[in-house]
RODO-2510 file (C-alpha; in nm, 4 decimals, decimal comma):
residues 470
     n   res          X          Y          Z
     1     m     0,0000     0,0000     0,0000
     2     v     0,1290     0,3443    -0,0863
     3     f     0,0249     0,6909     0,0259
     4     s    -0,0547     0,7999    -0,3299
     5     s    -0,3162     0,5283    -0,3899
     6     a    -0,6919     0,5808    -0,3866
     7     y    -0,7300     0,2885    -0,1434
     8     f    -0,5035     0,4560     0,1122
     9     l    -0,6466     0,8064     0,0718
    10     l    -1,0161     0,7196     0,0554
    11     l    -1,0466     0,4133     0,2771
    12     f    -0,7515     0,3011     0,4909
    13     f    -0,6362     0,6406     0,6179
    14     p    -0,9822     0,7898     0,6986
    15     l    -1,0912     0,4710     0,8798
    16     t    -0,7656     0,4550     1,0768
    17     l    -0,7988     0,8196     1,1801
    18     l    -1,1611     0,7693     1,2814
    19     l    -1,0816     0,4678     1,4994
    20     y    -0,7723     0,6368     1,6417
    21     f    -0,9642     0,9381     1,7715
    22     i    -1,2843     0,7686     1,8907
    23     v    -1,1150     0,5084     2,1130
    24     p    -0,9854     0,6020     2,4608
    25     k    -0,6257     0,7282     2,4601
    26     k    -0,4930     0,4117     2,6239
    27     y    -0,5986     0,2103     2,3163
    28     r    -0,4542     0,4421     2,0510
    29     n    -0,1224     0,2584     2,0293
    30     l    -0,3127    -0,0641     1,9744
    31     v    -0,5146     0,0912     1,6904
    32     l    -0,1969     0,2271     1,5333
    33     l    -0,0195    -0,1081     1,5682
    34     i    -0,3031    -0,3080     1,4106
    35     a    -0,3379    -0,0540     1,1290
    36     s     0,0381    -0,0573     1,0659
    37     i     0,0590    -0,4370     1,0529
    38     y    -0,2348    -0,4435     0,8113
    39     f    -0,0745    -0,1660     0,6039
    40     y     0,2452    -0,3704     0,5642
    41     t     0,0732    -0,7080     0,5216
    42     y    -0,1526    -0,5643     0,2484
    43     g     0,1365    -0,5641     0,0051
    44     e     0,4013    -0,7854     0,1622
    45     k     0,1899    -1,0782     0,2893
    46     l     0,4018    -1,3225     0,4953
    47     l     0,7104    -1,0990     0,4751
    48     v     0,5551    -0,9080     0,7647
    49     l     0,6940    -1,1913     0,9791
    50     v     1,0474    -1,0627     0,9117
    51     m     0,9579    -0,7245     1,0572
    52     l     0,7804    -0,8800     1,3561
    53     f     1,0797    -1,1072     1,4191
    54     s     1,3155    -0,8068     1,4188
    55     t     1,0792    -0,6253     1,6558
    56     l     1,0664    -0,9111     1,9072
    57     v     1,4427    -0,9699     1,9019
    58     d     1,5301    -0,6074     1,9729
    59     y     1,2572    -0,5725     2,2331
    60     k     1,4092    -0,8652     2,4264
    61     c     1,7664    -0,7450     2,3646
    62     g     1,6862    -0,4042     2,5131
    63     i     1,5633    -0,5713     2,8312
    64     l     1,8682    -0,8029     2,8402
    65     i     2,1005    -0,5033     2,8183
    66     e     1,9211    -0,3192     3,0969
    67     e     1,9204    -0,6267     3,3202
    68     g     2,2996    -0,6392     3,3140
    69     k     2,3695    -0,8697     3,0218
    70     r     2,4872    -0,5696     2,8236
    71     k     2,7324    -0,7175     2,5744
    72     l     2,5205    -1,0293     2,5169
    73     g     2,2083    -0,8252     2,4406
    74     l     2,3941    -0,5883     2,2088
    75     r     2,5700    -0,8683     2,0236
    76     i     2,2489    -1,0661     1,9694
    77     s     2,0741    -0,7530     1,8403
    78     i     2,3460    -0,6441     1,5982
    79     l     2,4192    -0,9986     1,4762
    80     t     2,0508    -1,0828     1,4244
    81     n     1,9769    -0,7591     1,2423
    82     l     2,2828    -0,7761     1,0170
    83     v     2,2218    -1,1440     0,9330
    84     t     1,8558    -1,0688     0,8563
    85     l     1,9560    -0,7763     0,6359
    86     g     2,2310    -0,9821     0,4721
    87     i     2,0026    -1,2743     0,3866
    88     f     1,7094    -1,0766     0,2522
    89     k     1,8941    -0,7902     0,0861
    90     y     2,2348    -0,9220    -0,0173
    91     f     2,1972    -1,2989    -0,0670
    92     n     2,1042    -1,2663    -0,4358
    93     f     2,3870    -1,0153    -0,4852
    94     a     2,6378    -1,2578    -0,3311
    95     i     2,5172    -1,5478    -0,5483
    96     d     2,5345    -1,3363    -0,8665
    97     n     2,8919    -1,2372    -0,7848
    98     l     2,9782    -1,5998    -0,7094
    99     y     2,8509    -1,6951    -1,0564
   100     a     3,0673    -1,4222    -1,2093
   101     v     3,3802    -1,5404    -1,0248
   102     l     3,3218    -1,9053    -1,1175
   103     d     3,2663    -1,8116    -1,4828
   104     l     3,5860    -1,6048    -1,4761
   105     l     3,7742    -1,9058    -1,3397
   106     q     3,5987    -2,1263    -1,5976
   107     i     3,4439    -2,3419    -1,3244
   108     d     3,1077    -2,5032    -1,3927
   109     s     2,8407    -2,3249    -1,1862
   110     s     2,5345    -2,5053    -1,3256
   111     s     2,4782    -2,6875    -0,9949
   112     l     2,4142    -2,3501    -0,8261
   113     h     2,1439    -2,2374    -1,0692
   114     n     1,8736    -2,4112    -0,8652
   115     i     1,9295    -2,1818    -0,5672
   116     p     1,6050    -1,9841    -0,5272
   117     e     1,6065    -1,6053    -0,5225
   118     v     1,5260    -1,4329    -0,1948
   119     v     1,2447    -1,1775    -0,2012
   120     l     1,3376    -0,8361    -0,0582
   121     p     1,0886    -0,7148     0,2067
   122     l     0,9885    -0,3510     0,1623
   123     g     1,1504    -0,1105     0,4029
   124     i     1,3818    -0,3678     0,5627
   125     s     1,6778    -0,1277     0,5553
   126     f     1,4746     0,1307     0,7439
   127     y     1,3207    -0,0763     1,0212
   128     v     1,6388    -0,2786     1,0807
   129     f     1,8360     0,0438     1,1295
   130     q     1,5665     0,1770     1,3617
   131     t     1,5653    -0,1277     1,5884
   132     m     1,9466    -0,1443     1,5928
   133     s     1,9687     0,2213     1,6962
   134     y     1,7311     0,1426     1,9835
   135     t     1,9447    -0,1350     2,1328
   136     i     2,2658     0,0638     2,0813
   137     d     2,1138     0,3631     2,2623
   138     v     1,9990     0,1374     2,5475
   139     y     2,3534    -0,0041     2,5678
   140     r     2,5028     0,3456     2,5766
   141     g     2,2636     0,4466     2,8525
   142     n     2,0994     0,7165     2,6403
   143     i     1,7513     0,5658     2,6906
   144     k     1,5764     0,3142     2,9105
   145     a     1,4561    -0,0125     2,7615
   146     n     1,0816    -0,0088     2,6957
   147     r     0,9121    -0,2885     2,8924
   148     s     0,5886    -0,2515     2,6953
   149     l     0,5891    -0,4713     2,3863
   150     l     0,2851    -0,2806     2,2576
   151     e     0,4664     0,0536     2,2719
   152     f     0,7860    -0,0811     2,1198
   153     a     0,6028    -0,2647     1,8395
   154     t     0,4041     0,0524     1,7677
   155     y     0,7313     0,2420     1,7298
   156     v     0,8862    -0,0117     1,4890
   157     t     0,5818    -0,0799     1,2725
   158     m     0,4415     0,2741     1,2534
   159     f     0,3049     0,2923     0,8980
   160     p     0,3709     0,6641     0,8259
   161     q     0,7488     0,6019     0,8059
   162     l     0,7680     0,2227     0,7884
   163     v     0,8717     0,1467     0,4317
   164     a     1,0714     0,4481     0,3162
   165     g     1,1683     0,6491     0,6199
   166     p     1,2718     0,8856     0,7491
   167     i     1,4683     0,6650     0,9890
   168     v     1,3013     0,7515     1,3192
   169     r     1,5121     0,6813     1,6263
   170     y     1,3399     0,5764     1,9448
   171     i     1,5285     0,8386     2,1447
   172     d     1,3596     1,1144     1,9405
   173     i     0,9993     1,0034     2,0019
   174     q     1,0146     0,8000     2,3243
   175     r     0,7918     1,0439     2,5158
   176     e     0,5367     1,0586     2,2344
   177     i     0,5178     0,6788     2,2163
   178     a     0,3981     0,6721     2,5776
   179     n     0,1883     0,9896     2,5798
   180     r     0,1014     1,2380     2,3058
   181     e    -0,1540     1,5045     2,2278
   182     v    -0,2957     1,6154     1,8949
   183     s    -0,4214     1,9725     1,8721
   184     i    -0,6320     2,1109     1,5902
   185     f    -0,3350     2,3275     1,4916
   186     s    -0,0855     2,0370     1,4766
   187     f    -0,3374     1,8217     1,2894
   188     a    -0,3910     2,0993     1,0347
   189     k    -0,0131     2,1446     0,9948
   190     g     0,0237     1,7708     0,9441
   191     l    -0,2525     1,7604     0,6847
   192     e    -0,0968     2,0534     0,4992
   193     r     0,2445     1,8850     0,5017
   194     f     0,0933     1,5600     0,3740
   195     i    -0,0807     1,7373     0,0845
   196     i     0,2407     1,9158    -0,0140
   197     g     0,4245     1,5822    -0,0152
   198     l     0,1486     1,4184    -0,2210
   199     f     0,1697     1,7060    -0,4694
   200     k     0,5483     1,6697    -0,4950
   201     k     0,5100     1,3005    -0,5710
   202     m     0,2132     1,2997    -0,8082
   203     i     0,2759     1,6192    -1,0045
   204     i     0,6502     1,6843    -0,9995
   205     a     0,8238     1,3499    -0,9396
   206     n     0,5988     1,1485    -1,1709
   207     t     0,6255     1,4031    -1,4534
   208     f     1,0053     1,3900    -1,4463
   209     a     0,9909     1,0108    -1,4045
   210     r     0,8383     0,9787    -1,7525
   211     i     1,1280     1,1716    -1,9044
   212     a     1,3987     0,9943    -1,7054
   213     d     1,2547     0,6501    -1,7819
   214     s     1,2203     0,7203    -2,1527
   215     i     1,5811     0,8386    -2,1761
   216     f     1,7516     0,5897    -1,9417
   217     t     1,5472     0,2806    -2,0215
   218     e     1,3160     0,2997    -2,3216
   219     s     1,5744     0,4623    -2,5470
   220     g     1,8314     0,1940    -2,4752
   221     g     2,0739     0,4765    -2,4010
   222     d     2,1139     0,5673    -2,7697
   223     v     2,0414     0,9381    -2,7247
   224     s     2,2095     1,2667    -2,8034
   225     t     2,4292     1,4510    -2,5558
   226     y     2,1493     1,7025    -2,5069
   227     y     1,9004     1,4311    -2,4108
   228     a     2,1541     1,2585    -2,1874
   229     w     2,1810     1,5748    -1,9793
   230     l     1,8031     1,6183    -1,9868
   231     g     1,7650     1,2618    -1,8614
   232     v     1,9949     1,2946    -1,5608
   233     i     1,8561     1,6378    -1,4648
   234     s     1,5051     1,4908    -1,4852
   235     y     1,6135     1,2016    -1,2650
   236     a     1,7692     1,4441    -1,0159
   237     f     1,4318     1,6172    -0,9844
   238     q     1,2451     1,2846    -0,9805
   239     i     1,4409     1,1259    -0,6961
   240     y     1,4421     1,4425    -0,4871
   241     y     1,0689     1,5083    -0,5175
   242     d     0,9845     1,1397    -0,4931
   243     f     1,1797     1,0858    -0,1712
   244     s     1,1291     1,4270    -0,0104
   245     g     0,7605     1,4026    -0,1049
   246     y     0,7342     1,0716     0,0787
   247     s     0,9195     1,2206     0,3770
   248     d     0,6793     1,5161     0,3794
   249     m     0,3833     1,2788     0,3790
   250     a     0,5380     1,0695     0,6567
   251     i     0,6088     1,3767     0,8700
   252     g     0,2569     1,5075     0,8032
   253     l     0,0944     1,1763     0,8944
   254     g     0,3070     1,1625     1,2074
   255     k     0,1810     1,5047     1,3165
   256     m    -0,1794     1,3974     1,2625
   257     f    -0,1202     1,1068     1,5022
   258     g     0,0729     1,3184     1,7528
   259     f     0,4345     1,2420     1,6557
   260     n     0,7030     1,4916     1,5558
   261     f     0,9479     1,3228     1,3186
   262     l     1,2724     1,5034     1,2416
   263     e     1,3250     1,6592     0,9004
   264     n     1,4857     1,4418     0,6321
   265     f     1,5712     1,7027     0,3666
   266     n     1,6883     2,0612     0,3778
   267     y     1,7027     2,1845     0,0159
   268     p     2,0056     1,9720    -0,0834
   269     y     2,0371     2,1157    -0,4349
   270     i     2,1372     2,4577    -0,3030
   271     s     2,4531     2,3036    -0,1523
   272     k     2,7923     2,4508    -0,2375
   273     s     2,9977     2,1413    -0,1518
   274     i     2,9465     1,7666    -0,1322
   275     q     2,9939     1,7858     0,2441
   276     e     2,7061     2,0319     0,2632
   277     f     2,4968     1,8149     0,0299
   278     w     2,5197     1,5229     0,2728
   279     r     2,4165     1,7484     0,5594
   280     r     2,1027     1,8310     0,3646
   281     w     2,0212     1,5034     0,1818
   282     h     1,8551     1,2057     0,3587
   283     i     1,9479     1,3580     0,6933
   284     s     1,8141     1,0668     0,8983
   285     l     2,0484     0,8226     0,7202
   286     s     2,3597     1,0427     0,7236
   287     t     2,3173     1,1188     1,0952
   288     w     2,2578     0,7474     1,1654
   289     f     2,5872     0,6572     0,9986
   290     k     2,7633     0,9407     1,1783
   291     d     2,6387     0,8380     1,5245
   292     y     2,6493     0,4603     1,4908
   293     l     2,9336     0,3957     1,2453
   294     y     3,1643     0,6931     1,1810
   295     i     3,2103     0,7996     1,5439
   296     p     3,2505     0,4414     1,6775
   297     l     3,5168     0,3845     1,4086
   298     g     3,7065     0,6755     1,5593
   299     g     3,5635     0,9619     1,3570
   300     n     3,8307     1,2278     1,3147
   301     r     3,9940     1,1623     1,6531
   302     k     4,2712     0,9250     1,5348
   303     g     4,4530     1,1355     1,2814
   304     k     4,3752     1,2538     0,9314
   305     y     4,4583     0,9281     0,7485
   306     r     4,2353     0,7225     0,9756
   307     t     3,9658     0,9862     0,9247
   308     y     3,9837     0,9349     0,5475
   309     v     3,9641     0,5567     0,5888
   310     n     3,6622     0,5960     0,8160
   311     l     3,4912     0,8200     0,5615
   312     f     3,5503     0,5673     0,2824
   313     i     3,4074     0,2905     0,5013
   314     v     3,0979     0,4994     0,5768
   315     f     3,0340     0,5828     0,2117
   316     f     3,1016     0,2266     0,1006
   317     i     2,8312     0,1124     0,3462
   318     t     2,6088     0,4035     0,2402
   319     g     2,6219     0,2848    -0,1198
   320     l     2,5643    -0,0769    -0,0207
   321     w     2,2728     0,0251     0,2029
   322     h     2,0950     0,1724    -0,0979
   323     g     2,1047    -0,1464    -0,3010
   324     s     2,2715    -0,4773    -0,3702
   325     e     2,4337    -0,3692    -0,6966
   326     w     2,7868    -0,2520    -0,7723
   327     n     2,6390     0,0689    -0,9150
   328     f     2,5308     0,1743    -0,5676
   329     v     2,8640     0,0805    -0,4107
   330     i     3,0522     0,2859    -0,6694
   331     w     2,8049     0,5724    -0,6243
   332     g     2,8759     0,5717    -0,2512
   333     l     3,2535     0,5578    -0,2982
   334     f     3,2292     0,8300    -0,5656
   335     h     3,0759     1,0642    -0,3095
   336     g     3,3276     0,9451    -0,0515
   337     v     3,6156     1,0441    -0,2794
   338     f     3,4905     1,4030    -0,3042
   339     i     3,4165     1,4184     0,0687
   340     v     3,7806     1,3226     0,1339
   341     i     3,9110     1,5637    -0,1329
   342     e     3,7216     1,8451     0,0338
   343     r     3,8480     1,7386     0,3779
   344     i     4,2084     1,7320     0,2530
   345     g     4,1895     2,1021     0,1703
   346     f     3,9747     2,1577    -0,1365
   347     n     3,7009     2,2973     0,0900
   348     k     3,9272     2,5949     0,1679
   349     i     3,9610     2,6634    -0,2047
   350     l     3,5838     2,6339    -0,2430
   351     e     3,5240     2,8851     0,0352
   352     k     3,7245     3,1461    -0,1565
   353     a     3,5608     3,0679    -0,4925
   354     w     3,2692     3,2535    -0,6489
   355     k     2,9459     3,1125    -0,4989
   356     p     2,7787     3,0241    -0,8334
   357     l     3,0953     2,8360    -0,9305
   358     r     3,0859     2,6377    -0,6051
   359     h     2,7215     2,5593    -0,6683
   360     l     2,7906     2,4417    -1,0240
   361     y     3,0761     2,2204    -0,9046
   362     t     2,8475     2,0547    -0,6485
   363     l     2,5607     2,0021    -0,8935
   364     l     2,7976     1,8502    -1,1490
   365     i     2,9253     1,5924    -0,8984
   366     i     2,5714     1,5159    -0,7858
   367     l     2,4466     1,4667    -1,1436
   368     v     2,7348     1,2370    -1,2359
   369     g     2,6575     1,0399    -0,9225
   370     w     2,2896     1,0114    -1,0173
   371     v     2,3886     0,8438    -1,3447
   372     l     2,5635     0,5722    -1,1438
   373     f     2,2613     0,5499    -0,9170
   374     r     1,9973     0,5343    -1,1924
   375     a     2,1629     0,3183    -1,4596
   376     d     2,0618    -0,0476    -1,4599
   377     t     2,4185    -0,1681    -1,4975
   378     l     2,7671    -0,0272    -1,4578
   379     e     2,8236    -0,0682    -1,8323
   380     q     2,5146     0,1406    -1,9057
   381     a     2,6329     0,4087    -1,6634
   382     i     2,9734     0,4321    -1,8344
   383     k     2,8096     0,4529    -2,1771
   384     y     2,5703     0,7215    -2,0525
   385     l     2,8508     0,9298    -1,9007
   386     k     3,0452     0,9109    -2,2272
   387     t     2,7391     1,0460    -2,4091
   388     m     2,7132     1,3311    -2,1585
   389     f     3,0748     1,4429    -2,1919
   390     m     3,1569     1,3396    -2,5507
   391     y     2,9240     1,5056    -2,8012
   392     s     2,6838     1,2703    -2,9754
   393     e     2,3831     1,3319    -3,1960
   394     g     2,2327     0,9963    -3,0986
   395     n     1,9610     0,8117    -3,2845
   396     a     1,7338     1,0612    -3,4603
   397     s     1,4213     0,8453    -3,4292
   398     v     1,4831     0,7967    -3,0570
   399     n     1,5292     1,1710    -3,0075
   400     d     1,2048     1,2371    -3,1938
   401     f     1,0263     0,9815    -2,9738
   402     i     1,1434     1,1545    -2,6559
   403     t     1,0487     1,4991    -2,7891
   404     y     0,7017     1,3902    -2,8981
   405     f     0,6030     1,2258    -2,5717
   406     n     0,7597     1,4629    -2,3199
   407     y     0,7650     1,8220    -2,4411
   408     n     0,4426     2,0052    -2,3575
   409     t     0,3022     2,2882    -2,1460
   410     e     0,2622     2,0521    -1,8511
   411     l     0,6367     1,9869    -1,8480
   412     l     0,7167     2,3597    -1,8611
   413     l     0,4910     2,4332    -1,5636
   414     t     0,6323     2,1358    -1,3727
   415     c     0,9876     2,2621    -1,4333
   416     i     0,8924     2,5985    -1,2854
   417     l     0,7386     2,4306    -0,9804
   418     a     1,0426     2,2039    -0,9405
   419     l     1,2764     2,5033    -0,9354
   420     i     1,0548     2,6908    -0,6898
   421     f     1,0325     2,4022    -0,4427
   422     a     1,4048     2,3183    -0,4738
   423     i     1,5005     2,6440    -0,3023
   424     p     1,3670     2,7818     0,0300
   425     t     1,0771     2,9751    -0,1247
   426     y     0,8036     2,7825     0,0584
   427     p     0,9252     2,8799     0,4110
   428     y     0,9388     3,2409     0,2908
   429     f     0,5778     3,2411     0,1680
   430     e     0,4664     3,0370     0,4704
   431     k     0,5838     3,3141     0,7024
   432     r     0,4063     3,5763     0,4929
   433     l     0,0837     3,3723     0,4844
   434     k     0,0620     3,3476     0,8643
   435     n    -0,1230     3,6783     0,8560
   436     p    -0,4868     3,5937     0,9526
   437     k    -0,6109     3,7969     0,6564
   438     l    -0,4148     3,5763     0,4177
   439     l    -0,5036     3,2384     0,5727
   440     p    -0,7992     3,1779     0,3345
   441     f    -0,5625     3,2284     0,0397
   442     r    -0,3190     2,9775     0,1929
   443     y    -0,5865     2,7135     0,2454
   444     i    -0,7249     2,7656    -0,1042
   445     n    -0,3786     2,6981    -0,2472
   446     i    -0,3452     2,3788    -0,0394
   447     l    -0,6896     2,2671    -0,1553
   448     i    -0,5887     2,3243    -0,5184
   449     l    -0,2771     2,1109    -0,4670
   450     l    -0,4926     1,8326    -0,3202
   451     i    -0,7433     1,8446    -0,6058
   452     l    -0,4661     1,8351    -0,8682
   453     s    -0,3030     1,5397    -0,6939
   454     i    -0,6330     1,3474    -0,6805
   455     i    -0,6883     1,4154    -1,0508
   456     y    -0,3475     1,2641    -1,1277
   457     i    -0,4212     0,9651    -0,9064
   458     a    -0,7575     0,9132    -1,0829
   459     a    -0,5761     0,9270    -1,4181
   460     d    -0,3491     0,6459    -1,2905
   461     s    -0,0474     0,8730    -1,3170
   462     y     0,1478     0,6641    -1,0668
   463     n     0,4995     0,5378    -1,0079
   464     p     0,6168     0,3352    -0,7080
   465     f     0,8264     0,5322    -0,4630
   466     i     1,1947     0,4931    -0,5560
   467     y     1,3123     0,4297    -0,2009
   468     f     1,0681     0,1413    -0,1482
   469     r     1,3247    -0,0928    -0,3023
   470     f     1,5949     0,0057    -0,0520
***
């Protein structure tokens, strides 16, 4: 089930809200838990057992740690979570690479072809990281273990952020899990945030998805240099509005149920360095790696060379976290290289450079990285990058196909909206529209966004959320 489906918007969500607010407060976690398990089971069927298994293990491990068996509880938690993630997310990747090595060594691998593929549960990377952060924080003494299985299971399975984040740490919402209030104001803010996220997804992300898909996939990569750049820029807008749109919806839904999730994006495309980009992009993931991987590795406390090694390890894992393909690993290391280059001293040069030049440098690195991220194979990514940087006229019929199906007034308007929302214009107008005299105008605009989004949903203008597969 996805937030941008008619079933969610017209049936599941209204019924869940109705039940949530008519039952006594002490039963609200139970309503949210049952709704969340149904939400996940609706699409994933028996794979919900993986999530429930992870929930039970970390619930027990938290109690073990607090009862004095600290190292045992932590080790069971980390080992169980990493093995679960390894089996379901990386088993197929490992087998494919084993085939490649055996073929390279000219060893018969036919006996391995009967090994079944493992199905990837949606959102496993998110909820595994959440439950691991819980046990680590209990071990560090930052939080107390929750003795209520109902409360802990509600935290892990919470449907607003379950399958595509943001990664919500228990320490950030522990008080709200036990006791929370929903005011009319916070509910209205949550609803507004949800509608903005839905608009980002249905209108902006899906429009650019058509262009990116036609150039990266349907064209077979045989496009002109002009269209190659159009394709990667379209994908840059698609992935940002797809993922930030989902995060907006998750944060909005959380507010409507009384939770305050931390922000996951902070206008990353206005960054003037790759370091700044990672402070603004997928904030919940980058801070998770900082707190639970980079700092435990030693951070920058053990000398500059160890710092560089630690950064490469973090970005190697970052790439691998995103997907079990070498493209993602190389994408992560690619960003790691520029993070290290900037740490070595290039950041001082950037600080003295003209700001538009710094911005262009950052966008160029990001766009090259998105090619690695979006291409189906490493070979396709290399071919695509060659087309971008070595002039090519491409296949004329393919170029005509892309032009015919994608260039229209709708695209022009969407481009304008994409540029507006990519910079901090919304907070500016939000402050101006707090004037009571202008509130009707604000609500009319939100209503228009909702109506447009519903029209697109009714027209079946839908793409799955990109980060569902991570």
